[in-house]
N, C-alpha and C positions, 0 to 999 in steps of 0.2 A: 365490398367497400372498406378498406382500412382508415384506425382515426386518423390518419396522416394525409387521407383526402379529403376530408372534412375540414370546413374552419374552424378552427377553434379557438373562441376567445379565452386568451389566456387571463385575462383582467376579473375576468369571474374568479377563479380560484385567489384564494386568503392570502394573505401575506404572514399570517400567525404560524407557529411551532401548531404540529398536526402531523395524522398517518393518509398516504392516499393509496388506493385501489383500484388496481386494473384489471378491469375484464374483459373476457374473447368472449368464443360463441358459447349458447347458452348460459351465458352469464355464469362462466368459471371464471376463477379468482387464480389469474397468471401474476399476479407478482404485487407484494406491499411493500410499502419504504414506510422511509418516517425524514421529517425536512422541520427545521428550524423556520426557514420559510417555504410557506408550502408553491406557489406563486413563483419565487426563481429556483427550485428545483426540480417545477415540470414544465418549464420553460425550457431549462437545459438539455431536454430527451427531444424538443420541436426545433433546435438550434443544427444550424448548417452542420456541424463537427460531429453533432452530437454528443452523449457526457464522458464521452470514452470505452464502455465498454462493448465485450466483442459479443455480446449475447443481447443489446440492445435495440440493431436494427428486426431480428426476428423476432422480439417482444413485440415493437410497435406495429411490423406488421400481422398481428392478429390481435392487440386490442382496438375493440370495439367502441367503450366507455371507460370513464376517470372519477371513479366517487373520492372526497375528501371526510376527515372525523377533525374538525378542529378540538384540541389539547389545549389546556392552562400555558405549559411548558413543554421542553423538549426532552425533560426525563418523562412526564405525563405520558409524551407521543412514544419512546423509546419502549414502556413496557405495554402501553397495547398494538403494537407492532409487535412484541416480541410473543403477542397474546394471538393475534391474528397469525401471524404463521403461525405458529401451532396448531392454532384453529382445522386455519385450510390447505397447510402444505402446500404455497403456490409453486408453480416449477419453475420457476425463473430467481426463487430465492435461492438462499446459499443451504444447501440443504447436509446436516454432519446423520450420513447413512446408518453407522453404525452409532447405534445409540445406547450400544452398551457401555453402564456406568463401572466405573473401577470399587474394589470392593475397600473398604474403612474399616477401623478398629470401632468402636464407641466402649464410652467405661461410664457411666451414673454413678456420678458418689453423691447420689441421694439414697443409695442404697443403703442398708444394714452392711451388708460385705459386698458389695462391687465384685463386677465380673464383667470382662474381657467379652463382646463381642462384632460377630464380624457383617459387617450391615452396608448396601450397594446405595441407601439414601442416607442427606445427610441430612436431618432436620436441626432447626432449633428447638429442642424440647431441653437446652440446658443440664446435657452431658455433654462429654470430651469427644471429640472425634481425631484419629491422628488417621494418616494417608495421603493420600491413595498410591495403592499399591494395584501392582501390576498386574497380578493372576494370584490363584487363588495357592498357586505352591510359595509365592512369596508370602502371603501373611499364615501360609500352615508354618514356614518356617521360622518369619517371626514369631506368632506363638508360642514355638517351639522351644526357642530361647529362655522368650519370656517365662515361660513356664520351669525352665528349669533353676530360673535364677528366683525369681517370687511367684511359688506356690497358689495362685488365686482357686478361686474354686471355678469349676469348668459348669456345671449343672445347677438351675435351681433350688434352691435351700428347702423348697418343702419337697423338691421330689428324690432332695438322699434323705432327707429326715424320716421319711417314711425303710428307710434302709437300715437293714438293725445293724451296719457295722460300715464304715468313710468304703470309696470306692476303691476302686484301680487306682486312680489317680494316688491315690495321697501312699499306697503303699509304695511307689517308686519316686514317691518325692516328686511331684509335680502339683500337688493338693495339696494344703492345710488344713482341709477339714473344716470347716468352720460351723458344719455344719454340722456338726458332735459334738462340736466344746472342747477341741482338739489347740484353739488360737484363741486370743483374747482380741475383743473390737480394738484395740489399741495397738496390738500387736498387727492383727491384720492392715491397718491405716498406714500402718510406713509399709508395708511391702508395694501399699494402691500407688502410694507419694513413688515409691520409686520405681514402679510401672512409669508413675505417668513423666515422669525426668528421663529415662530409659527414651521411652517413646519421644519425648521429645525434643532428643538431642542434648541432654543434661550428663552422657556419662561422663564426665570427669567429678560430676557434684555428687553422682550416685555412689562412682567410687569412693570418692571421700568421705562420705558416712563410713561407708560395710566399712575402711580400715580400720577409722575411729573405732566402731563394734567390733573386729575382727582383735585389734588391739585391746581392747578393756576388758573381753572374753578371756583371752589367754593372759593376764595379768591375775584377772581370778581362777585359773585354773578349769576355764572351761573349755577344755582341747577339742572336745565335738563342736562344740557350735561355733568354735574359730575358724576348724577345717572347713564346715560347712561355709562362712563367708570367706574364708577364702578361694573354694569354690567358684562359689558367685561371681568374684571378683575376677578370675581367671576368664573367664562366660562370657563376660561382659565386656576386656580384654578384647581377646578372640573374635567377637560379633563384631567391634568398630576397626580393628584390624581389618575384614576383610570389605568393609564398607570406602565407597569412594568420595571422597572431600573431593569438591571442585569451585569453595566460595571460601573466602576467609570471612570469619563477623557469624557466620551463621543466617539464621532467619529463615521463614518459608516467603517459599516465588515461584510463581508458573512460569516460565520463560518463552516463549516466540519465534519460531524461525521460520520464512518464507522461502520458497524454489520455485521459481517461477521458468516455464520449460515447455513448450510445441503448444499454445494455448490452455496448458494447464498446469495451476497453482498449487505445490502443497504444501502443507501446516504442519509442523511440528512442533510440541508440549510437552517441554522439560519438567518436570515436580521436582525442585530442589527444595528441601525440608531438614534444616536447621542447618545448612550447607555442605546436604550431598544429595548426591542425586539418587533418586528412587524408584524413577522409572518414565517410560517416554511416550508419548501418540502420536501418531500422524495421519492429516485428514487430507482426499486428493478433494480438489473442488475444479470441476471442469470447467465452469465460463471464467471471464478473463473481466470479473471488475476492477473496480478502479485497486489500488492497494488499499488506502485511509477504506476507502466502506469497507471492505471485502474482510476486512483487520477488525472492524468495532464489528461487520455482522457478524462474524464469527465468535466476538467474545459475548457476545449479548445471545447467540443460542449454546454457547459452550457453558457459561457459569448460569442460564437459565432455568440449568437441571438442578435437581439435586446431588452438590458436587460438595468438594473441601472448595472455601474461599481462601486462598492464602491475604497475605497484608500486602504483598508488590506482584503486579503484575507485569514483567520488562514485555517490554514490543520490541522490533526493527523501525518500525518508524512513527511520528508526531500522528495525531489522533485528532481531526478536528473535531468532535465530539468526544473528548475525552473529562474532562471535566461531568459529564453528566452519567458517564459510566462509573466515576468512580464514586459520585453519589448514589449510582442505585450499584455498585458490588456492595459499596461501604453497608449499606441497609440491609440486604441480604444474608452478608455477614456476621453484624451486630459491630461492629468493629470497623476500622479505617480501613482503607484504600485503595493505593496509590498505584497509577498506572505508571511505566517511567519507561521513557526514550534516552535509554543510556548512549555518551557520549566518549565513555575516557571508565578505564578501567576495567575492573572485576564484571562487573553487569555489562558493559560488551564483548566481554572475552565471551559471557553465557549468553548475548543474543549469538554472537558466531557461533558458538556449538551448536546450539536450536538452527539455525540457516545449515551446517552442514550434516546435519544429521537428517535434517528435510529432502536436501539431498541427495543423499543415502538414501532415504523412504521413497523419493520416488524414481532412484533406477532403482531397488530394489524392486518394489511394484511393478516397474516396466519387464522386470524381466520375468513376472508370476502371470504378467498380461500376458506374454507374449504365448508362457508355455501354455494358460490357459485357453488359449486361441488355438493353439493347435491339435487339443486334447479336443474342442467344441468341435472344429473341421474334423476330427476322427471320426468323433459319433454320431455329424454328420453322412460322413461314407459310408460308416457302417451300419447304419440301421436304413439309412439313404431316404436319409430328411430333404425336406423339400428346401429348407433356408439352413444357415447355420443359428444353433439352438441358442441364443444367448438370454432370454429366457424361459428358465425348466420350472416345471410346478409338478408335483408328486402328490400323491393324495394315498390314502392310505383309511382302514374303518377298524374303531377297537367297539368291543364288547365281552362282559361275563356272560354266558350261556342266556345272552339277547338281555341282558339289562344294562341301563347308562350309555345306550352306542352311541358316538364320539364320531364323528372325521375331522380327518387333519388335514393340509396342504402348510407343504415344505416349500421354497423355493430359489430357484439359482441366479443369481443374477453376474451373467458372463464367468460362470466355474464359481463362483461366490456365495458362500449363505449370504440370504437377505433375511433376516429376523424380521425384521418392521412387518416384511410384506408376507409374512404367515398366518393362516388364518387357522380358525379351528370354528366347527362346525357340530352341532346336539342338532340329531335326526330328530325329525318331526313327524313325520307321517309314515314310520316303519313301526313295526310292533314285532317284538323278537328278533331271534338273529339271523338278518337278509341281510347280508355282508354285501350279496349287487344289487337291490331294488337300494339300501340304504346310499352304497358308494352310486347309484346314479340319481340320487335326491340331489346329493353333496354337487357332483358335477354339472345339473342342474342352475343350481343355487349359485356354483359359483363362475360358470359362464356368461349365466342370462344377466348376471351385475357387470362382468366382463363385457359387457356388447352396449350393458347402459353407459359405461365410463371409458368406453375404447380403451383398453388396456388386457391384453391379451397375451396368454405365453404363445413362444414359438413353438414348443412340445411339452408334452402330457405327458411322463411316464405312470405307470401304473403296477401297485405293488401285488401284481400277482401274475396269472397265466394266461389264458386263453380266454376263458372264463369273464372274470376282468378288462380286459382285453375288448372284449366282446361288449362288455356295455357302455366302456367308452365311447369305439367308434359309432353305435348307434346315435350315442347321447351328440356327437360331434356331426352327424348326417342330418340330424333331428332342428336343429340349428344350424343346420348350415355352412358349418364350420369347417367340413372335412377337408376343404380345401387351403385354410388359413390356419392351421394347427396339429403337427402332425405327433402322432401317437404311438406306446410301445408299453409293455408291460415285464414285469424287471422276476419272474420268482424264483426263489431259492433253492441252491444247491440241492438235493438227493442222494440219499443214502440207497447204494443200490450193491446190490449181492454179487462178484463175477462168473465167469462161466461155471466153475466149481464149486459154486454156496460156500466157500469153507472163507474169501477173504473179503471184507465190504469195504468199502470205498465211494470216493463224495464225486459226485457230477460236478460243472463249473453251472453258474451261475446261469440263468438260461432268460434270453430276451425276447419275447413275441413281438413282430413285426406286422399290422394287416395287412394281410393280401400277402403271406410269405406261408407256407405250409412247418415247414422247420425251424426250430427255435434258430436266431444268433447264439453263439459262445465268444463271449472274446476270452484272450487269451488273461490268465490268473495273475493277478497283483501287477497287473495292467495301470497305466495311467488314467483310461476311457472307461472301464472296468471300475475302477476308483470311484473314480467322482458319480457315479450311476448308485454303486450302492452308496455313495454319502445320501446320495440326495433322498434313496428310498428308507434308509437309518432316520433320517432327520426328519422323514412324515411320522413313521413309528413312534421313534421317540415324543415328538408334539403330540400326537393321538393317545399314548399311555400317560402321558401325563396330566392332557384333560380329562382323561377316563376315571386317570387315580380323585382326581377334584372333586366331581361329581362322587362317588360313592364316600369319599371322607363326608360328603355335605349331607348324604345320604345315611349316612352311620350316626351321625350324630343326629340324626332326628328319629330315629327307630333305638338310640341308645339312649336319647332323655324322655321318649313317649310316656313314662312310665315314676316321669319324676311333676310330682304335684306342685304347681302351678305353674312349670312349664307348656306352652301352647306351640301352633303354630310361628307366633312372630316372635314367642321369645330364644326357642330354636335358632329362629333366622339372624335373631340380633344376637348371639351366644358364639353364632358361627363368624358373623363380622367381624365382633371385636376381638378376637382367640383366634382364630386363621383357621386351626384343624383342630381335628377330636386330640391328637396330641399335645396340643399345649392346653388346651381347655383341661386334659389329665392330670397336666405339670402344674398349673399355677392351685398358689394355696387358697386359703379358706379367704382373710384377706382382697387378694385379688378379685376374686368375683365377685363379694358384696363389692367392691369398688366399682364395678361397670353400672354404668346407669340405667338406672328403671327399673332395676332388680331390688326388688325385698331387700333386708339381712335373713331375713325366718328362707325364705325363697331359697337364698343363697346356701342357706349352711344341710336344705335338705339337699340340693346340689351339690354340692361339697361332699356328705356325705354318701351316698349314691355314689357318685365316682368315685372313693374312696373304698366303698365295700366293693362295687365292680373291677377294680384295679387289677385282679387275678384272674379274671373270666375269660 
């Protein structure tokens, strides 16, 4: 019996702002929404026309009950809705599956000699942030140009001061070596101000100042310094010439474009910084929400992350809750944010550009989707699978001489990595280097949970040969899943000698499937083999990363066991505070002493211990 079959008294719902939660079977939250008037919003779900969204009939057939949470204001409802969506990840809410954040550059002016850091999280910590940058290569290119023009330091001051001489970057002119007194604090601050102006897009201002300094140096016969300033000016002008200017007047803006086709909607997000287009990002949403609500949901979901929030967000249509969103965004940014629906001029042209990008992204995504489905169909045919492997999972085990054994699970959805679905497992029941037993533990934990949550893969790939595949098939039989989940093992290529024993050859990757004696060989370089290798490599990379993290924690524990005053709790606190042994070793005495709860005398003993053991 569905909720629509019941007699629902809509009058019992309040008319105040708040959040409503729709529950399905087993009290699973299916949808979370906010409303200025809860009763009026819920009434639209029960009207004959519905609320116009394509997924609502599917949703309402599964809803068993509705709960509401009243708030004082619409903004409080917005914040609560974000919190509940992030916590429960309801199936029918908008879901930005690609949760990777772009890189930004961080500059903290409170430091004696500020340095540029690449970060993924933008925090309200008093530092300056610039970006976002579309890729690591874009950041590296930006930093390369900056260090050539303004040679800021690259490493922590204390680390460099422990060296007997300035680092290699100083030798090639990309560091001013403040750690060894090669530049005064005042001159270094001038470099920092130049970096800020350059990253903020004020190139004309920077060039003007540098030209004045070049002329002064030339008049005072300091020709070497004048030549260096001339080279800086040329580098800036060459950098600016490569950038595409898309708007007049500068300013930081995020521009949203929409493209709807075939029951799906593509959202393109353009990053405009000081009038320059520096990056693009796109998201595909399968549900046909009303454009107003979908766009509002997208803005809430995207800007709830640790991202740079610009002064203006340009949108293609007016939003009913624009004022609430502006207030919320302004609080998150710490300065005023405007949500603008342009009607004419340059801003409208930017929104049109974003819409064209959304259409192009949808077209490209469709081509990629067709190609991926062809590869998935080939995998199904070549490995004799029962169904199309739309969700593929791969498992790997990692340990070093039996210590810190871990397992990993990588996931491909429709042929694309789904990092949010990756999982890692710390082996609990196996002692020593027993990969088979460790694999069995990981598989049982994953599949039992999958049965409880009704989320199972179509196909499991095991990194290994017949032995590992045997473990997988035994687990599937034990859980009664052999008819629901296909399985295969992928064994790395082997190096073999030819018949004469002189020439060494490398065999192809071998794929083992249950019930077949000989392995399946796929053509080297084929898209099918590449996809399976990619899945295997992702699982291996994820396992190695987790294993290194555990080893790092163990290393810091063992490294600090001989330091007086450092017990288990303080070792744990140090790891949590500094993040790694490497960062702890690079920290200065004042950095260590500043850690909450650590006495000064213990900090001094720890600093001296790390300094003495640095060369061990």
